[in-house]
Backbone as ProteinMPNN parsed JSONL, in Angstrom:
{"seq_chain_A": "XXXXXXXXXXXXXXXXXXXXXXXXXXXXXXXXXXXXXXXXXXXXXXXXXXXXXXXXXXXXXXXXXXXXXXXXXXXXXXXXXXXXXXXXXXXXXXXXXXXXXXXXXXXX", "coords_chain_A": {"N_chain_A": [[0.853, -1.185, 0.0], [0.643, 2.137, -0.942], [1.828, 5.416, 0.078], [-0.116, 7.461, -0.343], [-2.431, 5.951, -0.505], [-2.491, 4.958, 2.079], [-2.921, 7.329, 3.52], [-5.496, 7.959, 2.572], [-6.981, 5.802, 3.578], [-6.726, 6.276, 6.325], [-8.046, 8.731, 6.451], [-10.651, 7.968, 5.78], [-11.39, 6.607, 8.047], [-11.695, 8.564, 9.902], [-13.653, 10.779, 9.246], [-13.584, 14.056, 8.09], [-14.63, 17.505, 7.655], [-14.372, 19.55, 4.834], [-14.115, 22.864, 3.821], [-14.677, 24.62, 0.918], [-14.093, 27.549, -0.669], [-13.505, 28.587, -3.208], [-15.273, 28.297, -5.536], [-15.629, 29.036, -8.161], [-13.615, 28.061, -9.612], [-12.794, 25.425, -11.687], [-11.158, 23.367, -10.871], [-11.648, 23.117, -8.171], [-14.226, 22.051, -8.158], [-13.727, 19.666, -9.46], [-12.014, 18.446, -7.612], [-13.808, 18.21, -5.496], [-15.627, 16.349, -6.568], [-13.913, 14.069, -6.789], [-13.106, 13.668, -4.098], [-15.566, 13.158, -2.84], [-16.361, 10.837, -4.205], [-14.366, 9.065, -3.379], [-14.875, 9.038, -0.711], [-13.508, 10.236, 1.447], [-13.84, 12.57, 2.858], [-16.196, 15.071, 4.013], [-17.793, 17.659, 2.152], [-18.136, 21.175, 1.974], [-19.305, 23.656, -0.051], [-18.88, 27.048, -0.926], [-20.91, 29.518, -2.186], [-23.07, 30.558, -4.943], [-25.691, 28.395, -5.332], [-27.034, 27.571, -7.701], [-25.272, 28.462, -9.746], [-22.954, 27.029, -9.091], [-23.805, 24.349, -9.385], [-24.423, 24.386, -12.118], [-21.919, 24.891, -13.281], [-20.528, 22.625, -12.397], [-21.945, 20.63, -13.744], [-21.289, 21.289, -16.367], [-18.618, 20.575, -16.371], [-18.857, 17.914, -15.981], [-18.908, 16.861, -13.418], [-19.833, 15.179, -10.441], [-21.285, 16.504, -7.824], [-23.202, 16.124, -6.006], [-23.233, 15.138, -3.416], [-22.182, 17.101, -1.849], [-22.477, 19.851, 0.45], [-23.944, 22.937, -0.154], [-23.411, 26.266, 0.541], [-24.825, 29.341, 0.391], [-23.847, 32.575, 0.735], [-25.531, 34.725, 0.264], [-28.088, 33.883, 0.92], [-27.982, 32.384, 3.223], [-28.934, 31.562, 6.555], [-27.093, 31.976, 8.51], [-25.46, 34.049, 7.84], [-25.724, 36.685, 8.923], [-24.814, 36.324, 11.535], [-22.135, 35.733, 11.003], [-21.348, 38.166, 9.891], [-21.674, 39.864, 12.117], [-19.73, 38.765, 13.865], [-17.398, 39.159, 12.386], [-17.3, 41.975, 12.309], [-16.986, 42.45, 15.039], [-14.451, 41.261, 15.491], [-12.788, 42.801, 13.86], [-13.198, 45.458, 14.473], [-11.494, 47.429, 15.566], [-9.972, 48.034, 13.415], [-11.569, 49.456, 11.828], [-13.787, 48.147, 10.725], [-17.045, 47.95, 9.508], [-20.552, 47.085, 9.719], [-21.631, 47.249, 7.132], [-19.371, 47.141, 5.424], [-18.409, 44.634, 6.171], [-20.513, 42.971, 5.363], [-20.444, 43.342, 2.59], [-17.881, 42.3, 1.999], [-18.157, 39.613, 2.843], [-20.055, 38.755, 1.035], [-18.829, 38.921, -1.406], [-16.186, 38.085, -1.338], [-15.476, 35.127, -0.878], [-13.48, 33.515, 0.506], [-13.168, 34.762, 3.0]], "CA_chain_A": [[0.0, 0.0, 0.0], [1.428, 3.354, -1.051], [1.616, 6.477, 1.065], [-1.384, 8.135, -0.596], [-3.482, 4.999, -0.119], [-2.492, 4.937, 3.539], [-3.59, 8.558, 3.955], [-6.919, 7.837, 2.26], [-7.572, 4.861, 4.536], [-6.812, 6.978, 7.611], [-9.089, 9.755, 6.324], [-11.959, 7.29, 5.789], [-11.672, 6.189, 9.42], [-11.989, 9.759, 10.688], [-14.169, 11.717, 8.244], [-13.576, 15.478, 8.428], [-15.331, 18.371, 6.71], [-13.523, 20.525, 4.161], [-14.87, 23.981, 3.249], [-14.002, 25.123, -0.272], [-14.746, 28.776, -1.11], [-13.157, 28.984, -4.575], [-16.147, 27.456, -6.362], [-15.605, 29.456, -9.558], [-12.496, 27.331, -10.207], [-13.187, 24.054, -12.037], [-10.344, 22.421, -10.096], [-12.34, 22.918, -6.903], [-15.334, 21.136, -8.408], [-13.121, 18.37, -9.773], [-11.549, 17.901, -6.338], [-15.012, 17.833, -4.757], [-16.087, 15.108, -7.18], [-13.005, 12.985, -6.416], [-13.159, 13.445, -2.646], [-16.837, 12.525, -2.522], [-16.334, 9.463, -4.74], [-13.471, 8.254, -2.55], [-15.432, 8.993, 0.634], [-12.494, 10.571, 2.44], [-14.216, 13.776, 3.604], [-17.423, 15.777, 3.657], [-17.428, 18.908, 1.492], [-19.03, 22.321, 1.954], [-18.922, 24.614, -1.08], [-19.414, 28.379, -0.661], [-21.252, 30.238, -3.406], [-24.426, 30.463, -5.45], [-25.961, 26.981, -5.617], [-27.374, 27.389, -9.118], [-24.052, 28.631, -10.536], [-22.052, 25.916, -8.783], [-24.336, 23.141, -10.025], [-24.293, 24.559, -13.568], [-20.504, 24.736, -13.624], [-20.186, 21.221, -12.171], [-22.531, 19.863, -14.844], [-20.468, 21.581, -17.554], [-17.376, 19.815, -16.252], [-19.161, 16.501, -15.805], [-18.583, 16.485, -12.046], [-20.955, 14.867, -9.559], [-21.062, 17.127, -6.509], [-24.486, 16.015, -5.314], [-23.022, 14.833, -2.004], [-21.637, 18.275, -1.155], [-23.377, 20.862, 0.982], [-23.644, 24.233, -0.748], [-23.848, 27.376, 1.382], [-24.849, 30.607, -0.351], [-23.841, 33.688, 1.68], [-26.651, 35.632, -0.015], [-29.345, 33.375, 1.462], [-27.771, 31.597, 4.44], [-29.434, 32.153, 7.798], [-25.945, 32.224, 9.38], [-24.666, 35.17, 7.332], [-25.731, 37.815, 9.855], [-23.93, 35.986, 12.659], [-20.768, 35.889, 10.505], [-21.116, 39.608, 9.769], [-21.508, 40.391, 13.475], [-18.447, 38.305, 14.398], [-16.364, 39.833, 11.6], [-17.249, 43.356, 12.806], [-16.423, 42.375, 16.388], [-13.025, 40.945, 15.419], [-12.045, 43.806, 13.102], [-13.717, 46.786, 14.81], [-10.378, 48.36, 15.774], [-9.41, 48.367, 12.094], [-12.568, 50.225, 11.105], [-14.797, 47.322, 10.06], [-18.434, 48.296, 9.75], [-21.443, 46.024, 9.227], [-21.786, 47.366, 5.676], [-18.148, 46.613, 4.805], [-18.358, 43.196, 6.451], [-21.493, 42.315, 4.504], [-19.918, 43.369, 1.22], [-16.758, 41.363, 1.903], [-18.649, 38.234, 2.951], [-20.846, 38.4, -0.149], [-18.046, 38.971, -2.635], [-14.87, 37.444, -1.148], [-15.845, 33.922, -0.145], [-12.503, 32.971, 1.456], [-13.388, 35.304, 4.342]], "C_chain_A": [[0.891, 1.238, 0.0], [1.04, 4.384, -0.005], [0.255, 7.147, 0.889], [-2.546, 7.225, -0.2], [-3.613, 4.913, 1.392], [-3.21, 6.169, 4.092], [-5.097, 8.487, 3.719], [-7.616, 6.909, 3.242], [-7.73, 5.513, 5.907], [-7.92, 8.024, 7.58], [-10.479, 9.128, 6.39], [-12.37, 6.865, 7.192], [-12.073, 7.366, 10.307], [-12.422, 10.877, 9.738], [-14.2, 13.141, 8.809], [-14.359, 16.246, 7.372], [-14.359, 19.401, 6.16], [-14.433, 21.598, 3.565], [-14.053, 24.555, 2.096], [-14.724, 26.364, -0.793], [-14.503, 29.147, -2.567], [-13.961, 28.183, -5.599], [-16.227, 27.9, -7.816], [-14.495, 28.734, -10.329], [-12.908, 25.874, -10.45], [-12.385, 23.021, -11.259], [-10.98, 22.124, -8.743], [-13.473, 21.911, -7.077], [-14.829, 19.736, -8.746], [-12.652, 17.68, -8.488], [-12.727, 17.432, -5.491], [-15.534, 16.492, -5.255], [-15.224, 13.932, -6.717], [-13.093, 12.646, -4.928], [-14.449, 12.732, -2.26], [-16.889, 11.088, -3.025], [-15.485, 8.543, -3.876], [-13.961, 8.161, -1.107], [-14.45, 9.337, 1.725], [-12.823, 11.807, 3.267], [-15.603, 14.24, 3.171], [-16.997, 17.117, 3.072], [-18.537, 19.944, 1.645], [-18.472, 23.285, 0.912], [-19.603, 25.946, -0.787], [-19.679, 29.075, -1.983], [-22.708, 30.045, -3.783], [-24.688, 29.034, -5.92], [-26.244, 26.722, -7.092], [-26.123, 27.469, -9.996], [-23.082, 27.465, -10.324], [-22.522, 24.65, -9.493], [-24.207, 23.209, -11.545], [-22.851, 24.306, -14.008], [-20.057, 23.278, -13.451], [-20.722, 20.348, -13.3], [-21.728, 20.066, -16.134], [-19.177, 20.765, -17.548], [-17.6, 18.321, -16.108], [-18.847, 15.985, -14.416], [-19.853, 16.239, -11.237], [-20.634, 15.418, -8.176], [-22.311, 17.034, -5.646], [-24.344, 15.701, -3.825], [-22.483, 15.995, -1.193], [-22.767, 19.152, -0.619], [-22.97, 22.19, 0.365], [-24.25, 25.316, 0.134], [-23.72, 28.658, 0.566], [-24.9, 31.754, 0.651], [-24.996, 34.667, 1.475], [-27.933, 35.185, 0.684], [-29.206, 32.619, 2.779], [-28.298, 32.327, 5.672], [-28.294, 32.45, 8.787], [-25.142, 33.457, 8.985], [-24.615, 36.33, 8.323], [-24.833, 37.547, 11.051], [-22.47, 36.131, 12.246], [-20.407, 37.369, 10.371], [-20.839, 40.211, 11.145], [-20.139, 40.014, 14.062], [-17.284, 39.0, 13.691], [-16.194, 41.279, 12.083], [-16.608, 43.379, 14.183], [-14.901, 42.169, 16.341], [-12.193, 42.045, 14.768], [-12.479, 45.247, 13.398], [-12.595, 47.814, 14.959], [-9.732, 48.779, 14.462], [-10.452, 49.051, 11.215], [-13.63, 49.42, 10.376], [-16.194, 47.749, 10.491], [-19.307, 47.14, 9.268], [-21.609, 46.059, 7.706], [-20.581, 46.788, 4.943], [-18.083, 45.094, 4.965], [-19.318, 42.437, 5.544], [-20.991, 42.243, 3.063], [-18.797, 42.347, 1.037], [-17.252, 39.92, 1.93], [-19.463, 37.804, 1.741], [-20.019, 38.348, -1.42], [-16.693, 38.259, -2.533], [-15.045, 36.212, -0.274], [-14.771, 33.361, 0.788], [-12.619, 33.562, 2.867], [-14.374, 34.438, 5.085]], "O_chain_A": [[1.784, 1.37, 0.837], [0.044, 4.231, 0.703], [-0.452, 7.375, 1.871], [-3.531, 7.687, 0.376], [-4.719, 4.807, 1.921], [-4.01, 6.062, 5.021], [-5.882, 8.907, 4.569], [-8.725, 7.2, 3.69], [-8.748, 5.325, 6.574], [-8.648, 8.191, 8.558], [-11.387, 9.7, 6.993], [-13.56, 6.772, 7.493], [-12.716, 7.181, 11.341], [-11.658, 11.801, 9.46], [-14.771, 13.388, 9.871], [-14.707, 15.702, 6.324], [-13.62, 20.042, 6.907], [-15.408, 21.281, 2.885], [-12.893, 24.929, 2.267], [-15.839, 26.26, -1.303], [-15.246, 29.963, -3.112], [-13.39, 27.477, -6.429], [-16.834, 27.206, -8.632], [-14.449, 28.794, -11.558], [-13.321, 25.179, -9.522], [-12.872, 21.918, -11.01], [-10.865, 21.012, -8.228], [-13.657, 21.025, -6.243], [-15.439, 18.74, -8.358], [-12.865, 16.482, -8.303], [-12.658, 16.385, -4.847], [-15.848, 15.606, -4.46], [-15.757, 12.905, -6.296], [-13.148, 11.475, -4.553], [-14.43, 11.809, -1.447], [-17.41, 10.212, -2.335], [-15.836, 7.382, -3.663], [-13.509, 7.295, -0.358], [-14.538, 8.793, 2.826], [-12.16, 12.071, 4.271], [-16.11, 13.857, 2.117], [-15.957, 17.656, 3.451], [-19.717, 19.641, 1.472], [-17.309, 23.682, 0.983], [-20.783, 25.971, -0.436], [-18.776, 29.209, -2.809], [-23.482, 29.445, -3.037], [-23.991, 28.524, -6.798], [-25.742, 25.753, -7.661], [-25.935, 26.641, -10.888], [-22.466, 26.98, -11.274], [-21.726, 23.959, -10.13], [-23.914, 22.201, -12.188], [-22.602, 23.598, -14.983], [-19.295, 22.76, -14.268], [-20.039, 19.434, -13.76], [-21.516, 19.122, -16.896], [-18.707, 20.321, -18.596], [-16.645, 17.544, -16.112], [-18.551, 14.802, -14.245], [-20.822, 16.991, -11.336], [-19.81, 14.862, -7.45], [-22.461, 17.773, -4.673], [-25.261, 15.978, -3.052], [-22.34, 15.888, 0.025], [-23.866, 19.183, -1.173], [-21.789, 22.537, 0.357], [-25.443, 25.292, 0.437], [-22.632, 29.009, 0.109], [-25.898, 31.9, 1.355], [-25.394, 35.361, 2.411], [-28.779, 36.019, 1.008], [-30.211, 32.251, 3.387], [-28.133, 33.539, 5.815], [-28.521, 33.112, 9.801], [-24.24, 33.867, 9.715], [-23.546, 36.902, 8.535], [-24.159, 38.457, 11.532], [-21.648, 36.596, 13.035], [-19.292, 37.773, 10.7], [-19.887, 40.972, 11.318], [-19.472, 40.846, 14.678], [-16.302, 39.382, 14.328], [-15.068, 41.75, 12.245], [-15.773, 44.239, 14.464], [-14.159, 42.828, 17.069], [-11.016, 42.203, 15.091], [-12.15, 46.157, 12.637], [-12.742, 48.955, 14.519], [-9.017, 49.78, 14.414], [-10.253, 49.209, 10.01], [-14.309, 49.951, 9.496], [-16.482, 47.888, 11.68], [-18.849, 46.304, 8.49], [-21.717, 45.011, 7.069], [-20.729, 46.046, 3.972], [-17.75, 44.368, 4.028], [-18.974, 41.379, 5.016], [-21.103, 41.208, 2.405], [-18.765, 41.618, 0.045], [-16.812, 39.098, 1.126], [-19.552, 36.612, 1.449], [-20.465, 37.785, -2.419], [-16.122, 37.873, -3.553], [-14.79, 36.253, 0.93], [-15.131, 32.764, 1.802], [-12.207, 32.92, 3.833], [-14.698, 34.721, 6.239]]}, "name": "protein", "num_of_chains": 1, "seq": "XXXXXXXXXXXXXXXXXXXXXXXXXXXXXXXXXXXXXXXXXXXXXXXXXXXXXXXXXXXXXXXXXXXXXXXXXXXXXXXXXXXXXXXXXXXXXXXXXXXXXXXXXXXX"}
């Protein structure tokens, strides 16, 4: 058994969740497809669900096992905005700036 196979077996024994915000990149969707097929982790994709599914279909990727969180519609977005403002208040973060960043820069 090779090193990569060993890592995959260990990952399957202790399933973790990976959050991937760069959903406009086809490599992210390809990786999601592979990870889900191999069953080594759970995946959360950040972005517009319709756009993500369309792009995945274009690439022939099955991402149906992934959870998709859209910052525009998520019920948790306001809590993230509040926490972001709290953490960055000394640097001038406002709720408006935080909302804009969270809706346009998914890695945050």
